[in-house]
C-alpha positions as YAML, in Angstrom:
chain: A
units: angstrom
residues:
- id: 1
  name: UNK
  ca: [238.54, -110.68, 294.94]
- id: 2
  name: UNK
  ca: [238.26, -110.54, 291.15]
- id: 3
  name: UNK
  ca: [235.42, -112.32, 289.42]
- id: 4
  name: UNK
  ca: [236.20, -115.47, 287.46]
- id: 5
  name: UNK
  ca: [235.48, -114.00, 284.01]
- id: 6
  name: UNK
  ca: [238.41, -111.59, 284.39]
- id: 7
  name: UNK
  ca: [240.77, -114.29, 285.61]
- id: 8
  name: UNK
  ca: [240.38, -116.17, 282.31]
- id: 9
  name: UNK
  ca: [242.25, -113.45, 280.37]
- id: 10
  name: UNK
  ca: [240.09, -113.96, 277.29]
- id: 11
  name: UNK
  ca: [239.46, -110.87, 275.19]
- id: 12
  name: UNK
  ca: [235.80, -110.61, 274.34]
- id: 13
  name: UNK
  ca: [234.35, -109.79, 270.93]
- id: 14
  name: UNK
  ca: [230.61, -109.24, 270.70]
- id: 15
  name: UNK
  ca: [229.00, -109.57, 267.27]
- id: 16
  name: UNK
  ca: [225.58, -108.26, 266.30]
- id: 17
  name: UNK
  ca: [223.71, -107.93, 263.01]
- id: 18
  name: UNK
  ca: [225.27, -104.58, 262.07]
- id: 19
  name: UNK
  ca: [228.15, -104.02, 264.50]
- id: 20
  name: UNK
  ca: [230.96, -105.89, 266.22]
- id: 21
  name: UNK
  ca: [232.48, -104.82, 269.53]
- id: 22
  name: UNK
  ca: [236.06, -105.67, 270.41]
- id: 23
  name: UNK
  ca: [238.84, -104.38, 272.61]
- id: 24
  name: UNK
  ca: [241.01, -101.66, 271.01]
- id: 25
  name: UNK
  ca: [244.45, -102.59, 269.70]
- id: 26
  name: UNK
  ca: [247.43, -100.48, 268.69]
- id: 27
  name: UNK
  ca: [246.58, -100.70, 264.99]
- id: 28
  name: UNK
  ca: [243.28, -98.85, 265.64]
- id: 29
  name: UNK
  ca: [245.11, -95.57, 266.28]
- id: 30
  name: UNK
  ca: [244.68, -93.93, 262.85]
- id: 31
  name: UNK
  ca: [240.99, -94.80, 262.53]
- id: 32
  name: UNK
  ca: [240.34, -93.64, 266.11]
- id: 33
  name: UNK
  ca: [242.27, -90.37, 265.77]
- id: 34
  name: UNK
  ca: [240.68, -89.59, 262.40]
- id: 35
  name: UNK
  ca: [237.11, -90.27, 263.55]
- id: 36
  name: UNK
  ca: [237.57, -88.32, 266.80]
- id: 37
  name: UNK
  ca: [239.19, -85.40, 264.94]
- id: 38
  name: UNK
  ca: [236.40, -85.08, 262.37]
- id: 39
  name: UNK
  ca: [233.76, -85.40, 265.12]
- id: 40
  name: UNK
  ca: [235.37, -83.07, 267.67]
- id: 41
  name: UNK
  ca: [232.72, -80.33, 267.66]
- id: 42
  name: UNK
  ca: [229.99, -82.96, 267.81]
- id: 43
  name: UNK
  ca: [231.57, -84.78, 270.79]
- id: 44
  name: UNK
  ca: [233.01, -81.98, 272.93]
- id: 45
  name: UNK
  ca: [229.75, -80.78, 274.55]
- id: 46
  name: UNK
  ca: [229.22, -84.26, 276.07]
- id: 47
  name: UNK
  ca: [232.75, -85.24, 277.13]
- id: 48
  name: UNK
  ca: [235.45, -84.21, 279.59]
- id: 49
  name: UNK
  ca: [237.59, -81.36, 278.22]
- id: 50
  name: UNK
  ca: [240.01, -82.61, 275.59]
- id: 51
  name: UNK
  ca: [243.70, -82.31, 276.48]
- id: 52
  name: UNK
  ca: [246.14, -80.51, 274.18]
- id: 53
  name: UNK
  ca: [247.60, -83.87, 273.09]
- id: 54
  name: UNK
  ca: [244.23, -85.69, 273.00]
- id: 55
  name: UNK
  ca: [244.75, -87.25, 269.56]
- id: 56
  name: UNK
  ca: [248.54, -87.69, 269.65]
- id: 57
  name: UNK
  ca: [250.06, -91.16, 269.44]
- id: 58
  name: UNK
  ca: [251.64, -90.80, 272.90]
- id: 59
  name: UNK
  ca: [248.22, -90.10, 274.46]
- id: 60
  name: UNK
  ca: [246.80, -93.04, 272.49]
- id: 61
  name: UNK
  ca: [249.46, -95.37, 273.91]
- id: 62
  name: UNK
  ca: [248.61, -94.23, 277.46]
- id: 63
  name: UNK
  ca: [244.91, -94.73, 276.78]
- id: 64
  name: UNK
  ca: [245.52, -98.24, 275.41]
- id: 65
  name: UNK
  ca: [247.68, -99.12, 278.44]
- id: 66
  name: UNK
  ca: [244.90, -97.94, 280.78]
- id: 67
  name: UNK
  ca: [242.30, -99.97, 278.85]
- id: 68
  name: UNK
  ca: [244.43, -103.11, 279.20]
- id: 69
  name: UNK
  ca: [245.21, -102.56, 282.88]
- id: 70
  name: UNK
  ca: [241.57, -101.89, 283.75]
- id: 71
  name: UNK
  ca: [240.49, -105.02, 281.87]
- id: 72
  name: UNK
  ca: [243.17, -107.16, 283.56]
- id: 73
  name: UNK
  ca: [242.11, -105.88, 287.00]
- id: 74
  name: UNK
  ca: [238.41, -106.39, 286.30]
- id: 75
  name: UNK
  ca: [237.62, -102.67, 286.60]
- id: 76
  name: UNK
  ca: [236.44, -101.93, 283.05]
- id: 77
  name: UNK
  ca: [236.00, -103.30, 279.55]
- id: 78
  name: UNK
  ca: [236.50, -100.77, 276.75]
- id: 79
  name: UNK
  ca: [235.10, -101.78, 273.37]
- id: 80
  name: UNK
  ca: [235.45, -100.15, 269.98]
- id: 81
  name: UNK
  ca: [232.41, -100.45, 267.72]
- id: 82
  name: UNK
  ca: [232.93, -101.52, 264.10]
- id: 83
  name: UNK
  ca: [230.53, -101.61, 261.16]
- id: 84
  name: UNK
  ca: [230.14, -105.24, 260.05]
- id: 85
  name: UNK
  ca: [229.66, -104.22, 256.41]
- id: 86
  name: UNK
  ca: [232.64, -101.89, 255.98]
- id: 87
  name: UNK
  ca: [234.84, -102.87, 258.91]
- id: 88
  name: UNK
  ca: [235.15, -99.17, 259.76]
- id: 89
  name: UNK
  ca: [235.29, -97.74, 263.25]
- id: 90
  name: UNK
  ca: [231.98, -96.20, 264.37]
- id: 91
  name: UNK
  ca: [232.63, -95.29, 268.02]
- id: 92
  name: UNK
  ca: [233.25, -96.78, 271.43]
- id: 93
  name: UNK
  ca: [231.43, -98.08, 274.48]
- id: 94
  name: UNK
  ca: [232.95, -98.78, 277.88]
- id: 95
  name: UNK
  ca: [231.57, -100.77, 280.76]
- id: 96
  name: UNK
  ca: [233.52, -99.19, 283.62]
- id: 97
  name: UNK
  ca: [233.59, -98.62, 287.36]
- id: 98
  name: UNK
  ca: [232.86, -102.32, 287.75]
- id: 99
  name: UNK
  ca: [232.24, -103.30, 291.35]
- id: 100
  name: UNK
  ca: [231.69, -106.77, 292.69]
- id: 101
  name: UNK
  ca: [230.71, -107.86, 296.19]
- id: 102
  name: UNK
  ca: [227.44, -106.42, 297.40]
- id: 103
  name: UNK
  ca: [227.19, -103.90, 294.51]
- id: 104
  name: UNK
  ca: [227.74, -106.11, 291.41]
- id: 105
  name: UNK
  ca: [227.39, -103.05, 289.21]
- id: 106
  name: UNK
  ca: [229.02, -101.15, 286.38]
- id: 107
  name: UNK
  ca: [228.54, -97.95, 284.39]
- id: 108
  name: UNK
  ca: [228.42, -97.54, 280.65]
- id: 109
  name: UNK
  ca: [229.72, -94.59, 278.71]
- id: 110
  name: UNK
  ca: [229.82, -94.28, 274.94]
- id: 111
  name: UNK
  ca: [230.60, -92.08, 271.96]
- id: 112
  name: UNK
  ca: [229.86, -92.27, 268.26]
- id: 113
  name: UNK
  ca: [231.42, -90.48, 265.30]
- id: 114
  name: UNK
  ca: [229.21, -87.71, 263.97]
- id: 115
  name: UNK
  ca: [228.65, -89.29, 260.55]
- id: 116
  name: UNK
  ca: [227.42, -92.49, 262.23]
- id: 117
  name: UNK
  ca: [225.02, -90.84, 264.68]
- id: 118
  name: UNK
  ca: [221.28, -91.44, 264.43]
- id: 119
  name: UNK
  ca: [221.61, -94.74, 262.53]
- id: 120
  name: UNK
  ca: [220.89, -97.17, 265.37]
- id: 121
  name: UNK
  ca: [224.47, -98.39, 265.80]
- id: 122
  name: UNK
  ca: [224.76, -97.34, 269.44]
- id: 123
  name: UNK
  ca: [221.47, -98.97, 270.37]
- id: 124
  name: UNK
  ca: [222.73, -102.27, 268.97]
- id: 125
  name: UNK
  ca: [226.07, -101.83, 270.76]
- id: 126
  name: UNK
  ca: [224.34, -101.25, 274.10]
- id: 127
  name: UNK
  ca: [222.13, -104.28, 273.50]
- id: 128
  name: UNK
  ca: [225.29, -106.37, 272.94]
- id: 129
  name: UNK
  ca: [226.91, -105.10, 276.15]
- id: 130
  name: UNK
  ca: [223.85, -105.87, 278.30]
- id: 131
  name: UNK
  ca: [224.06, -109.70, 278.18]
- id: 132
  name: UNK
  ca: [227.85, -109.52, 278.46]
- id: 133
  name: UNK
  ca: [227.49, -107.48, 281.67]
- id: 134
  name: UNK
  ca: [224.78, -109.64, 283.20]
- id: 135
  name: UNK
  ca: [225.64, -113.14, 281.96]
- id: 136
  name: UNK
  ca: [229.43, -113.11, 281.55]
- id: 137
  name: UNK
  ca: [230.43, -110.65, 284.27]
- id: 138
  name: UNK
  ca: [227.45, -111.56, 286.47]
- id: 139
  name: UNK
  ca: [226.64, -107.97, 287.31]
- id: 140
  name: UNK
  ca: [223.25, -107.11, 288.78]
- id: 141
  name: UNK
  ca: [222.99, -103.45, 287.75]
- id: 142
  name: UNK
  ca: [224.23, -101.26, 284.89]
- id: 143
  name: UNK
  ca: [224.09, -97.49, 285.18]
- id: 144
  name: UNK
  ca: [224.50, -94.64, 282.70]
- id: 145
  name: UNK
  ca: [224.62, -90.90, 283.32]
- id: 146
  name: UNK
  ca: [223.29, -88.47, 280.74]
- id: 147
  name: UNK
  ca: [223.29, -84.66, 280.60]
- id: 148
  name: UNK
  ca: [219.61, -83.61, 280.51]
- id: 149
  name: UNK
  ca: [220.11, -81.67, 277.25]
- id: 150
  name: UNK
  ca: [221.51, -84.76, 275.50]
- id: 151
  name: UNK
  ca: [218.10, -85.91, 274.27]
- id: 152
  name: UNK
  ca: [219.51, -88.34, 271.69]
- id: 153
  name: UNK
  ca: [221.54, -90.21, 274.28]
- id: 154
  name: UNK
  ca: [218.59, -90.38, 276.68]
- id: 155
  name: UNK
  ca: [216.40, -91.79, 273.89]
- id: 156
  name: UNK
  ca: [218.97, -94.52, 273.11]
- id: 157
  name: UNK
  ca: [219.17, -95.55, 276.76]
- id: 158
  name: UNK
  ca: [215.38, -95.69, 277.07]
- id: 159
  name: UNK
  ca: [215.08, -97.79, 273.89]
- id: 160
  name: UNK
  ca: [217.65, -100.18, 275.37]
- id: 161
  name: UNK
  ca: [215.43, -100.62, 278.44]
- id: 162
  name: UNK
  ca: [217.17, -98.29, 280.91]
- id: 163
  name: UNK
  ca: [214.94, -96.40, 283.34]
- id: 164
  name: UNK
  ca: [215.59, -92.88, 284.55]
- id: 165
  name: UNK
  ca: [216.01, -92.93, 288.32]
- id: 166
  name: UNK
  ca: [216.86, -89.37, 289.26]
- id: 167
  name: UNK
  ca: [219.00, -86.29, 288.88]
- id: 168
  name: UNK
  ca: [222.63, -86.22, 289.99]
- id: 169
  name: UNK
  ca: [223.49, -82.58, 290.70]
- id: 170
  name: UNK
  ca: [226.85, -81.27, 289.49]
- id: 171
  name: UNK
  ca: [227.87, -84.88, 288.84]
- id: 172
  name: UNK
  ca: [230.62, -84.82, 286.21]
- id: 173
  name: UNK
  ca: [232.93, -82.14, 284.85]
- id: 174
  name: UNK
  ca: [232.05, -82.05, 281.16]
- id: 175
  name: UNK
  ca: [233.90, -79.80, 278.72]
- id: 176
  name: UNK
  ca: [235.26, -77.81, 281.68]
- id: 177
  name: UNK
  ca: [231.94, -77.29, 283.52]
- id: 178
  name: UNK
  ca: [230.31, -79.30, 286.32]
- id: 179
  name: UNK
  ca: [227.09, -80.66, 284.83]
- id: 180
  name: UNK
  ca: [223.93, -82.19, 286.25]
- id: 181
  name: UNK
  ca: [223.17, -85.67, 284.88]
- id: 182
  name: UNK
  ca: [220.14, -87.88, 284.77]
- id: 183
  name: UNK
  ca: [220.89, -91.31, 286.21]
- id: 184
  name: UNK
  ca: [219.63, -94.24, 284.16]
- id: 185
  name: UNK
  ca: [219.83, -97.86, 285.27]
- id: 186
  name: UNK
  ca: [219.04, -101.35, 284.09]
- id: 187
  name: UNK
  ca: [218.98, -104.27, 286.49]
- id: 188
  name: UNK
  ca: [219.19, -107.95, 285.62]
- id: 189
  name: UNK
  ca: [215.50, -108.46, 286.42]
- id: 190
  name: UNK
  ca: [214.55, -105.81, 283.81]
- id: 191
  name: UNK
  ca: [215.97, -107.80, 280.90]
- id: 192
  name: UNK
  ca: [212.67, -109.29, 279.81]
- id: 193
  name: UNK
  ca: [211.67, -105.76, 278.77]
- id: 194
  name: UNK
  ca: [214.80, -105.27, 276.63]
- id: 195
  name: UNK
  ca: [214.48, -108.65, 274.93]
- id: 196
  name: UNK
  ca: [210.93, -107.88, 273.87]
- id: 197
  name: UNK
  ca: [211.75, -104.32, 272.70]
...
């Protein structure tokens, strides 16, 4: 049974002080492909291996179709992150693997263009997704997995209130190699900590 928020078919936009999150649309292709291309070496160590047609329009159309299908089915919400001042694309954040029933959980994954890294944009984006996940989607738990060497990502999660819970051995195949990941989680009851932080 799908949760009521997904049955409404509304497309969320989350606005913060510096960034706005919204679902990707076809017209975002050039900005997305350009930002991903210029940031490739920066992103590749932390992502699944890029396909030969990773940045081609045909692959983009498939990606967009998957985003829409997952949203319609209540499985995931993929947001692009935009700079409020310039309107430019900064990166993306997805709340995926959404499960209802006894789990009421989801997982976040994110990426940021290299020239936008270290400026606090992703922290604000995560802080916008948290109330959406807990209040709108009525989830109880949000998880994130982080390669131990990705210190910057771990720091962002911790600043957003996530707690490290353990090590997942050989958890995800990243850039062609099975990698261990630290598991981070935030539960609805932890939110007082994130609101004060």
